[in-house]
C-alpha positions, 0 to 999 in steps of 0.5 A, a space after each residue: 563090756 557094758 559097765 552096770 551103774 547101780 544107784 542109790 535110792 532117790 538117786 537119778 541117772 545123770 542127764 544126757 545128751 540128746 545125742 547120748 545113748 544111754 539104758 536105765 532099769 528103774 525097780 516098780 512099786 509092785 516088783 516089776 524091773 522096767 527097763 527104758 533107753 536110746 541108742 543107735 542101729 549100725 546105720 546110725 538112726 536113733 533106736 529107743 528101748 521099751 522092755 517087754 513084760 518076759 523081761 520085767 519080773 526079775 532083775 536079772 532078767 532086766 538086765 539081761 535082755 538090755 544088755 542083749 540089747 544095747 550090744 550093737 546099739 552103741 550103749 557103755 552103760 547099764 543104770 539101774 535102781 533097784 528100789 522103787 522112786 517113792 
């Protein structure tokens, strides 16, 4: 099961080591939710995540797309920032 960790306004995701898998969804000023991350294929090869515009429209869509991506990539938690960092 993937853990969703909701950050408070102004709070940042903890610093991750280069060998750690991670994913964050961040609210933008235009009301979208942008996802970025890093994980590993089954072969051990590192792979980056960048959300697609179709999944940026709502928090629910962003979480659904991110949750699907992390399943086989060694990511155990998704950090979520629900308000833009001003």
